[in-house]
N, C-alpha and C positions, 0 to 999 in steps of 0.2 A: 721189209719185214724178213727176219731170218727164215730160212727154209730148210727142210730136211729131205734127203733123198735116200731111197733104199736101193742098193745094188743087188744084182742077181747072185753074185758070188758070196756064198756063206751068209746071205741075208744081212750084209753090212749096211750101216746107216751113217750118213754124213750130215752134219749141220753146218750151214754156211751163213755167216753173219755178214750183212751188207756193209759197204763202205760209204764214205762221204759222197753225197750226191743222191742218196736214197731217201733222205729226210723229206717229210711232207708235212704241211700244215695240219694240225689236229691229229698227228700220228699217234700220240699217246692214248687217244681214245680207243685204240684197239685193245688196250689193257683193261683188266678188271679194275673197278674203282679202288678197291683195297690195295692192289699192287701199285697202282699209280700214286696213291696218297703216300704209301710207305716210301717209295723211291724219291718222291719230291721232298718228303720230310728229311730224308738222309742227305739229299743235295743241299737243302737249306742249312743243315748243320755244318756241312763241310765248307760251303761257300757263304757263310754267315756275314762275311765282311762286304759282300756285294748283293744285298737283298733286291736291288733293282734288276740285276741280271737274272736272278732266280725267278722273280715275278714275271719278267718278260718271257723267259724261256717257258715257264708254265703256260702262259697265255698262248704262245705260238704253238705249243704241243697239244693244247686241249680245246682250242676254239673249233667251231664248226665252219669249215671253209665254204660249205655249200650255201651258207647264209650271207656271204660277203659279195659285194659287187666285184666284178672281174679285175678292175684296176687295183682295188685294195688287196685282193687275193695275190696278185702278181707282186705287189710291193712287199707284202708280208712274207711271201715265199722267198723273195730275194734276201730279206733280213734273216730268215731262218737258214738260208744257204751260206751265210757268213760263217767262216770256220769256227768262231767262238761259240756260236749256237749249234751249228751242224754236228760237230763232234760230240757235244754233250747230249744232243737229241738222240744220236745213234746209240750212245752209251746207255742212256736211260731206257729207251724202248727195247733195245736188244736184250739188256739184262732182265727187264720185266717180262719180255716174251719168254726168255729161257726159264725164269722162275715158274711161270705158268705152264710151260711145256713139261717141266719135270713133275709138276703136280698132277697133270692129266695123263701121263703115260709112264709105263715101267720100262719103256725102250731106253737103252743106253747106247748112244751113238758110238760108232767105231772111230769116227773122225770128227774133229771140231776145227773149222777153218773160218777165217775172216778176211775180208777184202779191205785193205788199207786200215782205217780206224776200226773196222770190225774185228781186227785181230785182238784187240783188247777185250771185246765181248767174248771171243773164243777162249781167252785166258780166264775170264770170269767163269765161263761154263765149265772149264777144266779145274776150277777151284785153285788156280794159281794166283789170282788177283781178286781181292774183295771189292764189293761195290764202292765203298767209300774211297778206296785206293785209286779207283779209276776216275774219280771226280776231281782229283787234284791236278 
């Protein structure tokens, strides 16, 4: 999950978006249902030629891992860790988190940073890249 830190000098704030390896089963459940539905709808539009991928990604990001047997949880986490799912998971959750963060606060970060694939979410937060552009 992205985090923000406030420095002591001039009360500056930095938001750091995570990179690949941070994705977790059920991760999109941290987002408000409306945010989650909107983002998944946009992903479906962009990736309409691969509905099975979209459906599987939604499943991995919205399931409740606490209700799974340990072996199943390990297998599904390994599937989510595959780059084709992991990077899209990071994108969806980071952009959703950013949208909700902006709605909850008037704080404007001094710095936006991303680790590896998280750099794209930082570009989204800086309004350099739109959500649909990052799903391509």
